[in-house]
Chimera marker file (.cmm) of the C-alpha trace (Angstrom):
<marker_set name="trace">
<marker id="1" x="37.997" y="-94.769" z="-108.308" r="1" g="1" b="0" radius="0.5"/>
<marker id="2" x="38.175" y="-94.998" z="-104.532" r="1" g="1" b="0" radius="0.5"/>
<marker id="3" x="36.538" y="-97.651" z="-102.480" r="1" g="1" b="0" radius="0.5"/>
<marker id="4" x="34.144" y="-95.050" z="-101.030" r="1" g="1" b="0" radius="0.5"/>
<marker id="5" x="33.077" y="-94.130" z="-104.533" r="1" g="1" b="0" radius="0.5"/>
<marker id="6" x="32.733" y="-97.728" z="-105.501" r="1" g="1" b="0" radius="0.5"/>
<marker id="7" x="30.604" y="-98.503" z="-102.405" r="1" g="1" b="0" radius="0.5"/>
<marker id="8" x="28.360" y="-95.556" z="-103.145" r="1" g="1" b="0" radius="0.5"/>
<marker id="9" x="28.016" y="-96.660" z="-106.776" r="1" g="1" b="0" radius="0.5"/>
<marker id="10" x="27.338" y="-100.248" z="-105.618" r="1" g="1" b="0" radius="0.5"/>
<marker id="11" x="24.564" y="-99.117" z="-103.240" r="1" g="1" b="0" radius="0.5"/>
<marker id="12" x="23.063" y="-96.983" z="-105.973" r="1" g="1" b="0" radius="0.5"/>
<marker id="13" x="23.154" y="-99.826" z="-108.595" r="1" g="1" b="0" radius="0.5"/>
<marker id="14" x="21.862" y="-102.326" z="-106.018" r="1" g="1" b="0" radius="0.5"/>
<marker id="15" x="18.858" y="-100.087" z="-105.188" r="1" g="1" b="0" radius="0.5"/>
<marker id="16" x="18.177" y="-99.791" z="-108.939" r="1" g="1" b="0" radius="0.5"/>
<marker id="17" x="18.319" y="-103.574" z="-109.204" r="1" g="1" b="0" radius="0.5"/>
<marker id="18" x="15.873" y="-103.913" z="-106.341" r="1" g="1" b="0" radius="0.5"/>
<marker id="19" x="13.489" y="-101.511" z="-108.025" r="1" g="1" b="0" radius="0.5"/>
<marker id="20" x="13.804" y="-103.334" z="-111.317" r="1" g="1" b="0" radius="0.5"/>
<marker id="21" x="13.134" y="-106.652" z="-109.545" r="1" g="1" b="0" radius="0.5"/>
<marker id="22" x="10.032" y="-105.226" z="-107.970" r="1" g="1" b="0" radius="0.5"/>
<marker id="23" x="8.837" y="-103.877" z="-111.313" r="1" g="1" b="0" radius="0.5"/>
<marker id="24" x="9.385" y="-107.306" z="-112.882" r="1" g="1" b="0" radius="0.5"/>
<marker id="25" x="7.557" y="-109.018" z="-110.025" r="1" g="1" b="0" radius="0.5"/>
<marker id="26" x="4.597" y="-106.613" z="-110.430" r="1" g="1" b="0" radius="0.5"/>
<marker id="27" x="4.543" y="-107.199" z="-114.225" r="1" g="1" b="0" radius="0.5"/>
<marker id="28" x="4.620" y="-110.994" z="-113.735" r="1" g="1" b="0" radius="0.5"/>
<marker id="29" x="1.812" y="-110.690" z="-111.173" r="1" g="1" b="0" radius="0.5"/>
<marker id="30" x="-0.317" y="-108.600" z="-113.559" r="1" g="1" b="0" radius="0.5"/>
<marker id="31" x="0.271" y="-111.114" z="-116.357" r="1" g="1" b="0" radius="0.5"/>
<marker id="32" x="-0.840" y="-113.958" z="-114.060" r="1" g="1" b="0" radius="0.5"/>
<marker id="33" x="-3.897" y="-111.980" z="-113.078" r="1" g="1" b="0" radius="0.5"/>
<marker id="34" x="-4.806" y="-111.528" z="-116.726" r="1" g="1" b="0" radius="0.5"/>
<marker id="35" x="-4.421" y="-115.275" z="-117.311" r="1" g="1" b="0" radius="0.5"/>
<marker id="36" x="-6.719" y="-115.977" z="-114.425" r="1" g="1" b="0" radius="0.5"/>
<marker id="37" x="-9.223" y="-113.479" z="-115.795" r="1" g="1" b="0" radius="0.5"/>
<marker id="38" x="-9.285" y="-115.224" z="-119.110" r="1" g="1" b="0" radius="0.5"/>
<marker id="39" x="-9.795" y="-118.641" z="-117.458" r="1" g="1" b="0" radius="0.5"/>
<marker id="40" x="-12.653" y="-117.175" z="-115.405" r="1" g="1" b="0" radius="0.5"/>
<marker id="41" x="-14.339" y="-115.659" z="-118.375" r="1" g="1" b="0" radius="0.5"/>
<marker id="42" x="-13.996" y="-118.856" z="-120.282" r="1" g="1" b="0" radius="0.5"/>
<marker id="43" x="-15.422" y="-120.907" z="-117.386" r="1" g="1" b="0" radius="0.5"/>
<marker id="44" x="-18.282" y="-118.478" z="-116.993" r="1" g="1" b="0" radius="0.5"/>
<marker id="45" x="-19.048" y="-118.611" z="-120.700" r="1" g="1" b="0" radius="0.5"/>
<marker id="46" x="-18.978" y="-122.393" z="-120.615" r="1" g="1" b="0" radius="0.5"/>
<marker id="47" x="-21.387" y="-122.483" z="-117.697" r="1" g="1" b="0" radius="0.5"/>
<marker id="48" x="-23.611" y="-119.940" z="-119.383" r="1" g="1" b="0" radius="0.5"/>
<marker id="49" x="-23.650" y="-122.017" z="-122.550" r="1" g="1" b="0" radius="0.5"/>
<marker id="50" x="-24.571" y="-125.116" z="-120.482" r="1" g="1" b="0" radius="0.5"/>
<marker id="51" x="-27.462" y="-123.178" z="-119.018" r="1" g="1" b="0" radius="0.5"/>
<marker id="52" x="-28.570" y="-122.095" z="-122.552" r="1" g="1" b="0" radius="0.5"/>
<marker id="53" x="-28.445" y="-125.700" z="-123.794" r="1" g="1" b="0" radius="0.5"/>
<marker id="54" x="-30.451" y="-126.876" z="-120.728" r="1" g="1" b="0" radius="0.5"/>
<marker id="55" x="-33.029" y="-124.094" z="-121.183" r="1" g="1" b="0" radius="0.5"/>
<marker id="56" x="-33.186" y="-124.883" z="-124.952" r="1" g="1" b="0" radius="0.5"/>
<marker id="57" x="-34.126" y="-128.460" z="-124.185" r="1" g="1" b="0" radius="0.5"/>
<marker id="58" x="-37.004" y="-127.139" z="-122.036" r="1" g="1" b="0" radius="0.5"/>
<marker id="59" x="-37.896" y="-124.638" z="-124.673" r="1" g="1" b="0" radius="0.5"/>
<marker id="60" x="-37.250" y="-120.905" z="-124.690" r="1" g="1" b="0" radius="0.5"/>
<marker id="61" x="-38.749" y="-118.000" z="-126.606" r="1" g="1" b="0" radius="0.5"/>
<marker id="62" x="-36.710" y="-116.019" z="-129.136" r="1" g="1" b="0" radius="0.5"/>
<marker id="63" x="-36.340" y="-112.983" z="-126.860" r="1" g="1" b="0" radius="0.5"/>
<marker id="64" x="-34.687" y="-115.035" z="-124.150" r="1" g="1" b="0" radius="0.5"/>
<marker id="65" x="-32.589" y="-116.818" z="-126.722" r="1" g="1" b="0" radius="0.5"/>
<marker id="66" x="-31.475" y="-113.358" z="-128.095" r="1" g="1" b="0" radius="0.5"/>
<marker id="67" x="-30.678" y="-112.254" z="-124.541" r="1" g="1" b="0" radius="0.5"/>
<marker id="68" x="-28.537" y="-115.351" z="-123.991" r="1" g="1" b="0" radius="0.5"/>
<marker id="69" x="-26.839" y="-114.946" z="-127.400" r="1" g="1" b="0" radius="0.5"/>
<marker id="70" x="-26.171" y="-111.239" z="-126.686" r="1" g="1" b="0" radius="0.5"/>
<marker id="71" x="-24.680" y="-112.029" z="-123.328" r="1" g="1" b="0" radius="0.5"/>
<marker id="72" x="-22.416" y="-114.744" z="-124.782" r="1" g="1" b="0" radius="0.5"/>
<marker id="73" x="-21.260" y="-112.217" z="-127.434" r="1" g="1" b="0" radius="0.5"/>
<marker id="74" x="-20.378" y="-109.808" z="-124.563" r="1" g="1" b="0" radius="0.5"/>
<marker id="75" x="-18.389" y="-112.615" z="-122.859" r="1" g="1" b="0" radius="0.5"/>
<marker id="76" x="-16.576" y="-113.361" z="-126.110" r="1" g="1" b="0" radius="0.5"/>
<marker id="77" x="-15.752" y="-109.658" z="-126.417" r="1" g="1" b="0" radius="0.5"/>
<marker id="78" x="-14.529" y="-109.567" z="-122.805" r="1" g="1" b="0" radius="0.5"/>
<marker id="79" x="-12.320" y="-112.630" z="-123.546" r="1" g="1" b="0" radius="0.5"/>
<marker id="80" x="-10.874" y="-110.885" z="-126.584" r="1" g="1" b="0" radius="0.5"/>
<marker id="81" x="-10.074" y="-107.840" z="-124.443" r="1" g="1" b="0" radius="0.5"/>
<marker id="82" x="-8.453" y="-110.012" z="-121.792" r="1" g="1" b="0" radius="0.5"/>
<marker id="83" x="-6.364" y="-111.700" z="-124.500" r="1" g="1" b="0" radius="0.5"/>
<marker id="84" x="-5.159" y="-108.310" z="-125.665" r="1" g="1" b="0" radius="0.5"/>
<marker id="85" x="-4.315" y="-107.454" z="-122.017" r="1" g="1" b="0" radius="0.5"/>
<marker id="86" x="-2.445" y="-110.798" z="-121.746" r="1" g="1" b="0" radius="0.5"/>
<marker id="87" x="-0.326" y="-109.977" z="-124.785" r="1" g="1" b="0" radius="0.5"/>
<marker id="88" x="0.403" y="-106.474" z="-123.425" r="1" g="1" b="0" radius="0.5"/>
<marker id="89" x="1.178" y="-107.757" z="-119.934" r="1" g="1" b="0" radius="0.5"/>
<marker id="90" x="3.436" y="-110.504" z="-121.338" r="1" g="1" b="0" radius="0.5"/>
<marker id="91" x="5.296" y="-107.897" z="-123.447" r="1" g="1" b="0" radius="0.5"/>
<marker id="92" x="5.671" y="-105.618" z="-120.388" r="1" g="1" b="0" radius="0.5"/>
<marker id="93" x="6.937" y="-108.510" z="-118.263" r="1" g="1" b="0" radius="0.5"/>
<marker id="94" x="9.566" y="-109.312" z="-120.876" r="1" g="1" b="0" radius="0.5"/>
<marker id="95" x="10.618" y="-105.689" z="-121.045" r="1" g="1" b="0" radius="0.5"/>
<marker id="96" x="10.909" y="-105.590" z="-117.202" r="1" g="1" b="0" radius="0.5"/>
<marker id="97" x="12.921" y="-108.781" z="-117.296" r="1" g="1" b="0" radius="0.5"/>
<marker id="98" x="15.330" y="-107.294" z="-119.808" r="1" g="1" b="0" radius="0.5"/>
<marker id="99" x="15.656" y="-104.162" z="-117.698" r="1" g="1" b="0" radius="0.5"/>
<marker id="100" x="16.316" y="-106.224" z="-114.539" r="1" g="1" b="0" radius="0.5"/>
<marker id="101" x="18.918" y="-108.325" z="-116.340" r="1" g="1" b="0" radius="0.5"/>
<marker id="102" x="20.729" y="-105.220" z="-117.559" r="1" g="1" b="0" radius="0.5"/>
<marker id="103" x="20.670" y="-103.780" z="-114.068" r="1" g="1" b="0" radius="0.5"/>
<marker id="104" x="21.914" y="-107.086" z="-112.633" r="1" g="1" b="0" radius="0.5"/>
<marker id="105" x="24.839" y="-106.909" z="-115.059" r="1" g="1" b="0" radius="0.5"/>
<marker id="106" x="25.683" y="-103.430" z="-113.865" r="1" g="1" b="0" radius="0.5"/>
<marker id="107" x="25.665" y="-104.596" z="-110.196" r="1" g="1" b="0" radius="0.5"/>
<marker id="108" x="27.905" y="-107.551" z="-111.142" r="1" g="1" b="0" radius="0.5"/>
<marker id="109" x="30.275" y="-105.239" z="-112.882" r="1" g="1" b="0" radius="0.5"/>
<marker id="110" x="30.532" y="-102.979" z="-109.849" r="1" g="1" b="0" radius="0.5"/>
<marker id="111" x="31.008" y="-106.048" z="-107.646" r="1" g="1" b="0" radius="0.5"/>
<marker id="112" x="33.890" y="-107.141" z="-109.886" r="1" g="1" b="0" radius="0.5"/>
<marker id="113" x="35.427" y="-103.664" z="-109.583" r="1" g="1" b="0" radius="0.5"/>
<marker id="114" x="35.094" y="-103.667" z="-105.824" r="1" g="1" b="0" radius="0.5"/>
<marker id="115" x="36.694" y="-107.115" z="-105.610" r="1" g="1" b="0" radius="0.5"/>
<marker id="116" x="39.632" y="-105.906" z="-107.766" r="1" g="1" b="0" radius="0.5"/>
<marker id="117" x="40.039" y="-102.870" z="-105.605" r="1" g="1" b="0" radius="0.5"/>
<marker id="118" x="39.969" y="-104.915" z="-102.480" r="1" g="1" b="0" radius="0.5"/>
<marker id="119" x="42.610" y="-107.261" z="-103.880" r="1" g="1" b="0" radius="0.5"/>
<marker id="120" x="44.810" y="-104.350" z="-104.867" r="1" g="1" b="0" radius="0.5"/>
<marker id="121" x="44.343" y="-102.838" z="-101.386" r="1" g="1" b="0" radius="0.5"/>
<marker id="122" x="45.195" y="-106.201" z="-99.807" r="1" g="1" b="0" radius="0.5"/>
<marker id="123" x="48.339" y="-106.557" z="-101.932" r="1" g="1" b="0" radius="0.5"/>
<marker id="124" x="49.479" y="-103.083" z="-100.905" r="1" g="1" b="0" radius="0.5"/>
<marker id="125" x="48.790" y="-103.854" z="-97.255" r="1" g="1" b="0" radius="0.5"/>
<marker id="126" x="50.683" y="-107.153" z="-97.533" r="1" g="1" b="0" radius="0.5"/>
<marker id="127" x="53.652" y="-105.301" z="-99.100" r="1" g="1" b="0" radius="0.5"/>
<marker id="128" x="53.653" y="-102.686" z="-96.379" r="1" g="1" b="0" radius="0.5"/>
<marker id="129" x="53.490" y="-105.432" z="-93.762" r="1" g="1" b="0" radius="0.5"/>
<marker id="130" x="56.342" y="-107.300" z="-95.411" r="1" g="1" b="0" radius="0.5"/>
<marker id="131" x="58.402" y="-104.161" z="-95.535" r="1" g="1" b="0" radius="0.5"/>
<marker id="132" x="57.691" y="-103.550" z="-91.883" r="1" g="1" b="0" radius="0.5"/>
<marker id="133" x="58.717" y="-107.074" z="-90.930" r="1" g="1" b="0" radius="0.5"/>
<marker id="134" x="61.848" y="-106.770" z="-93.112" r="1" g="1" b="0" radius="0.5"/>
<marker id="135" x="62.756" y="-103.549" z="-91.312" r="1" g="1" b="0" radius="0.5"/>
<marker id="136" x="62.232" y="-105.195" z="-87.857" r="1" g="1" b="0" radius="0.5"/>
<marker id="137" x="64.366" y="-108.141" z="-88.930" r="1" g="1" b="0" radius="0.5"/>
<marker id="138" x="67.075" y="-105.800" z="-90.228" r="1" g="1" b="0" radius="0.5"/>
<marker id="139" x="67.029" y="-103.776" z="-86.962" r="1" g="1" b="0" radius="0.5"/>
<marker id="140" x="67.265" y="-107.006" z="-84.914" r="1" g="1" b="0" radius="0.5"/>
<marker id="141" x="70.169" y="-108.271" z="-86.983" r="1" g="1" b="0" radius="0.5"/>
<marker id="142" x="72.001" y="-104.901" z="-86.578" r="1" g="1" b="0" radius="0.5"/>
<marker id="143" x="71.409" y="-104.960" z="-82.798" r="1" g="1" b="0" radius="0.5"/>
<marker id="144" x="72.662" y="-108.501" z="-82.423" r="1" g="1" b="0" radius="0.5"/>
<marker id="145" x="75.798" y="-107.911" z="-84.473" r="1" g="1" b="0" radius="0.5"/>
<marker id="146" x="76.525" y="-104.557" z="-82.853" r="1" g="1" b="0" radius="0.5"/>
<marker id="147" x="76.384" y="-105.939" z="-79.253" r="1" g="1" b="0" radius="0.5"/>
<link id1="1" id2="2" r="1" g="1" b="0" radius="0.2"/>
<link id1="2" id2="3" r="1" g="1" b="0" radius="0.2"/>
<link id1="3" id2="4" r="1" g="1" b="0" radius="0.2"/>
<link id1="4" id2="5" r="1" g="1" b="0" radius="0.2"/>
<link id1="5" id2="6" r="1" g="1" b="0" radius="0.2"/>
<link id1="6" id2="7" r="1" g="1" b="0" radius="0.2"/>
<link id1="7" id2="8" r="1" g="1" b="0" radius="0.2"/>
<link id1="8" id2="9" r="1" g="1" b="0" radius="0.2"/>
<link id1="9" id2="10" r="1" g="1" b="0" radius="0.2"/>
<link id1="10" id2="11" r="1" g="1" b="0" radius="0.2"/>
<link id1="11" id2="12" r="1" g="1" b="0" radius="0.2"/>
<link id1="12" id2="13" r="1" g="1" b="0" radius="0.2"/>
<link id1="13" id2="14" r="1" g="1" b="0" radius="0.2"/>
<link id1="14" id2="15" r="1" g="1" b="0" radius="0.2"/>
<link id1="15" id2="16" r="1" g="1" b="0" radius="0.2"/>
<link id1="16" id2="17" r="1" g="1" b="0" radius="0.2"/>
<link id1="17" id2="18" r="1" g="1" b="0" radius="0.2"/>
<link id1="18" id2="19" r="1" g="1" b="0" radius="0.2"/>
<link id1="19" id2="20" r="1" g="1" b="0" radius="0.2"/>
<link id1="20" id2="21" r="1" g="1" b="0" radius="0.2"/>
<link id1="21" id2="22" r="1" g="1" b="0" radius="0.2"/>
<link id1="22" id2="23" r="1" g="1" b="0" radius="0.2"/>
<link id1="23" id2="24" r="1" g="1" b="0" radius="0.2"/>
<link id1="24" id2="25" r="1" g="1" b="0" radius="0.2"/>
<link id1="25" id2="26" r="1" g="1" b="0" radius="0.2"/>
<link id1="26" id2="27" r="1" g="1" b="0" radius="0.2"/>
<link id1="27" id2="28" r="1" g="1" b="0" radius="0.2"/>
<link id1="28" id2="29" r="1" g="1" b="0" radius="0.2"/>
<link id1="29" id2="30" r="1" g="1" b="0" radius="0.2"/>
<link id1="30" id2="31" r="1" g="1" b="0" radius="0.2"/>
<link id1="31" id2="32" r="1" g="1" b="0" radius="0.2"/>
<link id1="32" id2="33" r="1" g="1" b="0" radius="0.2"/>
<link id1="33" id2="34" r="1" g="1" b="0" radius="0.2"/>
<link id1="34" id2="35" r="1" g="1" b="0" radius="0.2"/>
<link id1="35" id2="36" r="1" g="1" b="0" radius="0.2"/>
<link id1="36" id2="37" r="1" g="1" b="0" radius="0.2"/>
<link id1="37" id2="38" r="1" g="1" b="0" radius="0.2"/>
<link id1="38" id2="39" r="1" g="1" b="0" radius="0.2"/>
<link id1="39" id2="40" r="1" g="1" b="0" radius="0.2"/>
<link id1="40" id2="41" r="1" g="1" b="0" radius="0.2"/>
<link id1="41" id2="42" r="1" g="1" b="0" radius="0.2"/>
<link id1="42" id2="43" r="1" g="1" b="0" radius="0.2"/>
<link id1="43" id2="44" r="1" g="1" b="0" radius="0.2"/>
<link id1="44" id2="45" r="1" g="1" b="0" radius="0.2"/>
<link id1="45" id2="46" r="1" g="1" b="0" radius="0.2"/>
<link id1="46" id2="47" r="1" g="1" b="0" radius="0.2"/>
<link id1="47" id2="48" r="1" g="1" b="0" radius="0.2"/>
<link id1="48" id2="49" r="1" g="1" b="0" radius="0.2"/>
<link id1="49" id2="50" r="1" g="1" b="0" radius="0.2"/>
<link id1="50" id2="51" r="1" g="1" b="0" radius="0.2"/>
<link id1="51" id2="52" r="1" g="1" b="0" radius="0.2"/>
<link id1="52" id2="53" r="1" g="1" b="0" radius="0.2"/>
<link id1="53" id2="54" r="1" g="1" b="0" radius="0.2"/>
<link id1="54" id2="55" r="1" g="1" b="0" radius="0.2"/>
<link id1="55" id2="56" r="1" g="1" b="0" radius="0.2"/>
<link id1="56" id2="57" r="1" g="1" b="0" radius="0.2"/>
<link id1="57" id2="58" r="1" g="1" b="0" radius="0.2"/>
<link id1="58" id2="59" r="1" g="1" b="0" radius="0.2"/>
<link id1="59" id2="60" r="1" g="1" b="0" radius="0.2"/>
<link id1="60" id2="61" r="1" g="1" b="0" radius="0.2"/>
<link id1="61" id2="62" r="1" g="1" b="0" radius="0.2"/>
<link id1="62" id2="63" r="1" g="1" b="0" radius="0.2"/>
<link id1="63" id2="64" r="1" g="1" b="0" radius="0.2"/>
<link id1="64" id2="65" r="1" g="1" b="0" radius="0.2"/>
<link id1="65" id2="66" r="1" g="1" b="0" radius="0.2"/>
<link id1="66" id2="67" r="1" g="1" b="0" radius="0.2"/>
<link id1="67" id2="68" r="1" g="1" b="0" radius="0.2"/>
<link id1="68" id2="69" r="1" g="1" b="0" radius="0.2"/>
<link id1="69" id2="70" r="1" g="1" b="0" radius="0.2"/>
<link id1="70" id2="71" r="1" g="1" b="0" radius="0.2"/>
<link id1="71" id2="72" r="1" g="1" b="0" radius="0.2"/>
<link id1="72" id2="73" r="1" g="1" b="0" radius="0.2"/>
<link id1="73" id2="74" r="1" g="1" b="0" radius="0.2"/>
<link id1="74" id2="75" r="1" g="1" b="0" radius="0.2"/>
<link id1="75" id2="76" r="1" g="1" b="0" radius="0.2"/>
<link id1="76" id2="77" r="1" g="1" b="0" radius="0.2"/>
<link id1="77" id2="78" r="1" g="1" b="0" radius="0.2"/>
<link id1="78" id2="79" r="1" g="1" b="0" radius="0.2"/>
<link id1="79" id2="80" r="1" g="1" b="0" radius="0.2"/>
<link id1="80" id2="81" r="1" g="1" b="0" radius="0.2"/>
<link id1="81" id2="82" r="1" g="1" b="0" radius="0.2"/>
<link id1="82" id2="83" r="1" g="1" b="0" radius="0.2"/>
<link id1="83" id2="84" r="1" g="1" b="0" radius="0.2"/>
<link id1="84" id2="85" r="1" g="1" b="0" radius="0.2"/>
<link id1="85" id2="86" r="1" g="1" b="0" radius="0.2"/>
<link id1="86" id2="87" r="1" g="1" b="0" radius="0.2"/>
<link id1="87" id2="88" r="1" g="1" b="0" radius="0.2"/>
<link id1="88" id2="89" r="1" g="1" b="0" radius="0.2"/>
<link id1="89" id2="90" r="1" g="1" b="0" radius="0.2"/>
<link id1="90" id2="91" r="1" g="1" b="0" radius="0.2"/>
<link id1="91" id2="92" r="1" g="1" b="0" radius="0.2"/>
<link id1="92" id2="93" r="1" g="1" b="0" radius="0.2"/>
<link id1="93" id2="94" r="1" g="1" b="0" radius="0.2"/>
<link id1="94" id2="95" r="1" g="1" b="0" radius="0.2"/>
<link id1="95" id2="96" r="1" g="1" b="0" radius="0.2"/>
<link id1="96" id2="97" r="1" g="1" b="0" radius="0.2"/>
<link id1="97" id2="98" r="1" g="1" b="0" radius="0.2"/>
<link id1="98" id2="99" r="1" g="1" b="0" radius="0.2"/>
<link id1="99" id2="100" r="1" g="1" b="0" radius="0.2"/>
<link id1="100" id2="101" r="1" g="1" b="0" radius="0.2"/>
<link id1="101" id2="102" r="1" g="1" b="0" radius="0.2"/>
<link id1="102" id2="103" r="1" g="1" b="0" radius="0.2"/>
<link id1="103" id2="104" r="1" g="1" b="0" radius="0.2"/>
<link id1="104" id2="105" r="1" g="1" b="0" radius="0.2"/>
<link id1="105" id2="106" r="1" g="1" b="0" radius="0.2"/>
<link id1="106" id2="107" r="1" g="1" b="0" radius="0.2"/>
<link id1="107" id2="108" r="1" g="1" b="0" radius="0.2"/>
<link id1="108" id2="109" r="1" g="1" b="0" radius="0.2"/>
<link id1="109" id2="110" r="1" g="1" b="0" radius="0.2"/>
<link id1="110" id2="111" r="1" g="1" b="0" radius="0.2"/>
<link id1="111" id2="112" r="1" g="1" b="0" radius="0.2"/>
<link id1="112" id2="113" r="1" g="1" b="0" radius="0.2"/>
<link id1="113" id2="114" r="1" g="1" b="0" radius="0.2"/>
<link id1="114" id2="115" r="1" g="1" b="0" radius="0.2"/>
<link id1="115" id2="116" r="1" g="1" b="0" radius="0.2"/>
<link id1="116" id2="117" r="1" g="1" b="0" radius="0.2"/>
<link id1="117" id2="118" r="1" g="1" b="0" radius="0.2"/>
<link id1="118" id2="119" r="1" g="1" b="0" radius="0.2"/>
<link id1="119" id2="120" r="1" g="1" b="0" radius="0.2"/>
<link id1="120" id2="121" r="1" g="1" b="0" radius="0.2"/>
<link id1="121" id2="122" r="1" g="1" b="0" radius="0.2"/>
<link id1="122" id2="123" r="1" g="1" b="0" radius="0.2"/>
<link id1="123" id2="124" r="1" g="1" b="0" radius="0.2"/>
<link id1="124" id2="125" r="1" g="1" b="0" radius="0.2"/>
<link id1="125" id2="126" r="1" g="1" b="0" radius="0.2"/>
<link id1="126" id2="127" r="1" g="1" b="0" radius="0.2"/>
<link id1="127" id2="128" r="1" g="1" b="0" radius="0.2"/>
<link id1="128" id2="129" r="1" g="1" b="0" radius="0.2"/>
<link id1="129" id2="130" r="1" g="1" b="0" radius="0.2"/>
<link id1="130" id2="131" r="1" g="1" b="0" radius="0.2"/>
<link id1="131" id2="132" r="1" g="1" b="0" radius="0.2"/>
<link id1="132" id2="133" r="1" g="1" b="0" radius="0.2"/>
<link id1="133" id2="134" r="1" g="1" b="0" radius="0.2"/>
<link id1="134" id2="135" r="1" g="1" b="0" radius="0.2"/>
<link id1="135" id2="136" r="1" g="1" b="0" radius="0.2"/>
<link id1="136" id2="137" r="1" g="1" b="0" radius="0.2"/>
<link id1="137" id2="138" r="1" g="1" b="0" radius="0.2"/>
<link id1="138" id2="139" r="1" g="1" b="0" radius="0.2"/>
<link id1="139" id2="140" r="1" g="1" b="0" radius="0.2"/>
<link id1="140" id2="141" r="1" g="1" b="0" radius="0.2"/>
<link id1="141" id2="142" r="1" g="1" b="0" radius="0.2"/>
<link id1="142" id2="143" r="1" g="1" b="0" radius="0.2"/>
<link id1="143" id2="144" r="1" g="1" b="0" radius="0.2"/>
<link id1="144" id2="145" r="1" g="1" b="0" radius="0.2"/>
<link id1="145" id2="146" r="1" g="1" b="0" radius="0.2"/>
<link id1="146" id2="147" r="1" g="1" b="0" radius="0.2"/>
</marker_set>
């Protein structure tokens, strides 16, 4: 494979790695957002329960209590839904991480190939240079001895 082809492949794989990294970053961000949502729902539920306890001390009718209880049930359901979303977002983040790692390995493999090609090219160039210097030295030796 020529250096031009390797460079093209390297750019292609590097772009894929960048895309995979961005997808991983977005998945991690979504997971963090879901964790924050769960915390917010939990805090709101706790605050609402404190209000219910305070109002219960003052005395509330059964309709108001039912309303409070129904709302707490909705908050519990919302928390369950967020927990499902957390599991899904965590699984997606893990999947994106694995995809990024595989792509990173591809990039590293192409980098190794490029380095090997560069070393081979450098060895060839060094040999050509040595042959050229040997030829110059031979010519100088012949000129000195012929004069």
